[in-house]
N, C-alpha and C positions, 0 to 999 in steps of 0.2 A: 370448443374444448379449450380449457385454459392453457394447457401445455403447447397447443398450436399457436396461441396468441403470444405466449411468452415462454420459449423453451428453457430459459434459464431459471424459471420458477420451479421450486420443489413442490410437487403435487402428489399427495398420497391417494390410494384407492378410496380410503374412507372419506377424505375431503371431497374428492370428485363425486362420490356417491351421494353425499349430503347435498351438494350443489344441484345434482340432477334429480333428487327426490327418490333415490333408490337405496336399497340396502347394499352393502359392499358385495355380498355374494351375488345379488342380482346383476349389478353393474359388471362384475367379473364375467358372468355368463353372457351378457349382451356383447361385450367386447370380443370374447372368444368366438361368438357366433357371427358377428357382423364384420369384424376385421381380421379374423383368422389368427389372432395373437392375443395374449393377455394384456391387461391394462399396463402392468409394469413393463412388459416388453415393448409396447408401443411408445410409452414415455421415454424409455432409453433410446429407442430408434429415432424418435423425433429429435431428441437432443443431439444425437450423434450426426444425423443428416443436416441439421442446422449448422453444426460445426463444419461439416464438409462444404456446405454452400459458402460459408465465410472463407474457408481456405481457398476455394476457387476464385472468389471475388476479390479477396485481399491477400494476394500471394506474398506480400512483404510483411504481413503480420506474423508475430511470433506464435508458437504453439501455446504458450502460456496465455497470451491474450485471447486466442481463439477459444481455449478451454474455459476461461473465466466468463467470456461473453455467451457461452453456450450452457452454462449452469454447472460446470464441473468445479468442485472446490479445489482440486489439485490437477495440474497438468498430467501427473502420472496416472490419475484416474481416467483421463481422456485417452491417454496413450494405450492403456489396457483395453478400454472399450473399443477403440479403433482397431487394434490388433486382433481382438476376438472376433469382430464383425468382418474384417476384410483381409486378414491373414498377413498384414505387414504393418510396420510402425508408421505413424503419420509423417515422420521425418523422411521416410523413404518414398512417399507418394509424390508424384510430380505436380499435384494439384490441378491436373488437367484430365487425365484418363478416367473413364467411368469406373466406378468401384463395384458395381453390381454384376459385372460379367455378362450383361445383356447384349453388349455390342461387340462384335468381333473385328479382327484386323485393325486394332487400335493404332498400329504403327502407320497405317495409311489414312487414318481418320482425319488428321489435321488437313492433309491435302484435299481429301474428299469434302470436308467441311468448307474449306475456302472456295472450292469450285462451285459447290452448291450455293454458297452465299453470294458468289459473283452473279449467279443466275437470279437470285432474289434481288440483288441490287439493280441489275439491268432491267428487271421487270418493274421494280418500284420507281426507278429513276432513269428511264432510257435517255433523257436529255443530258448531254455531257455537262451542261451547266447546272444540273440539279445537285442537291446535297450529296456528298459522298456517303454519309451515314443516314439511312432513312429511318432510323429508330427515333421515335418521339417520346417525350415524357409527358404523361397526361395525369390530371387529377380525376380519378374515377369516383363517381358518386356511390353511396351505399345502395344495395339492391336487395329486394325481397324475392327470393327465387324458390322454385320447386327443384328438387335434386333427385336424380335417378341413377343408382350405381349400375355400371356395366362391367360384369366380370369378363376378364380376358379380352379387353377392348382392343388389344393389338391385333386380334383376329377380325378380319373384315366382316365376316358374316355375323359375329357376335355384336359388333358395333352397329351394324345395320339393323339387326333385330332389336337391340336396345333402343335405338332411335325411333323405330316404328312403335314399339310398346309405349314409350314415353309420350310420343306425339298423340297416340290414341288416348292415353290418360288425360292429357291436356285438353284434347278436343271434347271429351265427355264433360268437362268442367268449363267449357266455353272460354278457355284461356289462350287459345291460339289467336294472335293478333298480327296484323301486317306491320305494325310498328315495333315488334319485338323480334329478337333473334335467338336462335338456339346457341347454347354455349357448351363448352367442355371445361371441366376443372379437375384439379388434383392437388392435394396437399403433399403428395409424395414426390420423390425425385426421380426423373427419368434416368439419372446417372448412378444413383446410389441406393435406391430402394430395391430390395430383392423382389424378383418378379412374383414370388408366391404371395406377397402381401401388398404389392402395388395396387392402388385403388384409383380408378378413373370414374368420373360421374358426368352425366349430362345435366345441364341446368337451364332453366328458362324463367324469365321474370313473370311473376304472377300477382294477382290482386291481393291486398292485405288479408282478406277474409278466406282465402283458399285453404282448405284443410288437407292434411297429409293422408296417405292411404295407398294400398297396393304396392308397397315397396318404395313409394315416393315420400321424401321428407321435405319439410319447409325449413329454409335456412335464411338468415340475414347475412349478406356479405358486407363487411364494413367498407367505408370509403377509404381510398388509398391512393398513393402515388404509384404510377406504373410505367415501365418501359414497354413500348408497344411497337411491334414490327409487323407490317402487312405482307402477306405472301399470297400468291395465286399460281398454283401449278400442281405437279404430281407429288408423290410421296417423297421423292428425293429433295424437292424444293421445300416441302413441309419439314423434313428432318433437318435440312441445312439451315432453315430459318431459326429453329429452336437452338441448334448448336451455336449459331452466330450470336443469338441474343444472350444465351446463358454462359457461353464459354469464351466469347471474344468481346462482345460489347460491354457487359457489366464489369468484368475484371479490369477493363481499360477505361472505365468511366469514373466519375466522382460519386457513383451510387453503389450501394451494397444491397443484397437481397432483403426484401421486406418479409413479413411474417404471414401474409395471406396466401391463398392458393394461386398457382399458375392457372391462367385462363386461356381459352380459345373462343373467339366469337366468329361464328360462321355466317357469311353473307350469302352463300348459295347452298342449296341442298346437295350433298355429295352423292346421294344414292343413284341418280341417273348415270353417273360415271362408274358405278360399282365401287364407290368409296375410294376412288383413286385420284380424284381431282379436288383440290381444296382452295377455296377463296376465303381467307380468314385473317384475323388478327391474332398474333401470338402475344401474350400479355404476362409480364413478370412484375410482381409488386416490388418496389424498391424504396429505399430511404437514403437520406444523405449519409455518406460515410462519416464515421467518427474521426477519420484522419489517421495519419501514420503514428506508430508508437514511438 
């Protein structure tokens, strides 16, 4: 979708429909059914959430610069959109706290995050001579993947069911291979996307001639630079790893968020543990910062 690849680009429903080979009314219906929001609402949300990612990652950037790099012609338009979505002006946001209200006790979150991240660091680098920051920057190749959406994936049982359904689909097409790994992906934000429209998908590399079906779509993930953090532990470690990567590492690095989906690569099957233990890479697309204003 063009707006995902370039949130600053102005894309109309008619233009998107022509690119997809649908009528405008048909594409409108598809979006409402698949994403739970209209095309226009999704475009506005993607643009706003991209601005929020930039605000987190580049806390010294002015709101004017954030607005222009996110596709707003005027910073006042950005301010109105932000206030309408989150109930406060962007100038009053600390550029750290989640905006979607999904996480509670935010006053204690920073301490909890640091404690969880310490656990991640100890597991990733128990040797005191090992690097302090185990995040690595990798060039990730393009991938041809099958993608299966999992509704309410934050619920353990729904995620397990989705995993089993997707695995069964892959098996019937002889796509399960020992040299391939299950992945999770989302174009939405853990911190800013409302839970009602947050979308999580399982993904798996497939052969070029694999056909979509039964709720599974085929997608090409572009090559990208990425910040990668390995973690192995329970859900607190899992959550701490993501917090560290998105809210501590990237804002204090020479990198800013890229435009692809966030990814998870799973090295072990979490089902034997009841979906409570995860051995995985947390992956955030990044690009070189444009520098200070």
